[in-house]
N, C-alpha and C positions, 0 to 999 in steps of 0.2 A: 419475407422478413422485412419489416418496416425499418429496422435499425440499421439497414445497409449490408449486413452480412449475410452472404448467400449459403455458407457452409459452416459447419461445426469447426473445420480447420481454420477458417478466417477469424472465427471468434478467438481461438487458441493463439493464432499468430498476432492478433491485436493485443491480447492480454500480455503475451510474452514481450512485445515491443514496449508496452507500458512499464514492465518490470525492468526492462533494459534502460529505458529513459530514466527510471528512478535511480538505477545503479550508476549511471553516468552523472546524474545530479549529486549524489552523495560523493562520488569520486572527485567531482569539481570542487565540492565544499572542502573535502580533505586536501586537495592541492592548494586551496587558497589559504587555509589556516596555517598559523605559525606555531600553534599550541600542539605539542605532541600528544597530549591526552585526547584533544578534540579530533586531531587527525586519525587517531585509532578508533575513536566512536564512529566517524564518518566511514571509515574503511570497514567496520563491522556492519554498519547499515548497507553499504555497497555489497558486501558479501552476502548478506541475507537476500537482498533483491536478486542477485545473480542466482542464488538457489531457487528463489521462486521462478525465475525465468526458465532455468533448466528443468524444474518439475514440469512446467507447462510445455515445453518443447519436447519432452520425453514422456509425455503424459501416457501412463499405463492405467490398467483398471483400478490399482490401488490409489493412484493420484485422483482420479476421478471420484472414486468412492470417498476419499478424504474430503474433497471439495463439496461434494453433494451432502456428506455428514454435517458439514457446517450449517447447512440450510435450517435443520431442526433445532440447532443449539443456539439459544439466545446469547447475545452479546451484550454485557453492560456497556453503558456509554456515560462517561464522565463529563462529556460535552465541554471539555477544556479547549479543544481545538477551535470549536466554533466561536468560543467567547474570548480567544487569545488574540493579542494585537498581531497585525501582520509584521513579519520580519523580512528584511531584505537579505536574500541569499548572497548578495555581492559583498556584504561586510564580512568581517573576521568575527563569526558570532562566538559568543561564550557558550558554556555548556547549557544554560538555560535557553538561550536563543536557538541552539541546536536541536534541543528537544521539541521546542515550539515549531521549528521548520519541519522536523520529521512527522509530528503529529498531524500538522496541517496537510502535509503531502499525502499521508495515509488516509486522511479524511476526504480529500479531494478525490482520490482513487476510489473509495468507498461509495461516494456520491455518484461518480461516473458509472460504475458498474451497477448501481442501483438503478439509475435512470435508464441504462441500456436494457436491463431486465425488464423494466416496466413498459418499454416501447417495443420490446420484441414481440413479434407475432408467432414466432416458433417456440413452443413450450420447452423443448430440450434446450434451446440456446438461452432462453430466460432463466431456467434453472441454474444453468452454468454461470450466467452473470449474477444470479443471486449468491451462489456459492463463492464466487470470487469477491463480490462485495462483503460477504461475512469474513473471508480471509483478511481483507483490508481493515475491517472493523476490529479484528482481533489484534492486528499490528498495531493499530491506533490505540487501543486500550491498553496494551502492554507500555507503550511509550507515555500515555497519560498517567498510568499508575506510577511509573518511574518519576515523572515530573511532580505529581502531587506528593509523593514520599519525600521528595527532596525539597520542594518549595512550598507545599501546602496550599496552593492556590486552587 
């Protein structure tokens, strides 16, 4: 495997750590904000990332089937994350900025998993990364739709 992963378990562990890092990111944003509504939004994002991590760490046949099923399902891309301005996570973001931060983070994860899928010489690992990339694309799309509904950009 050219991507540096020797086993399927290493891929799962890597993906679980990415989800944990995302959870910590959103918890830190929740800690930084003084707005109670924003704090709850960030806590909700953190909780969702925690569920993703738990799914990966306790991967059963149903979880794998769900990830692999994503491969054949197309995901619309509104391309908002790619065209949005960079937002500093150090600031106390408003709701618009929070959505931008979240969609950009999901986009980066999608791109990472896609790149790993392309570079893997192991077909099973490549398929897993494609499935994970699609999961992240779905998350990004959900955030982009909310952003577009609220701000029309």
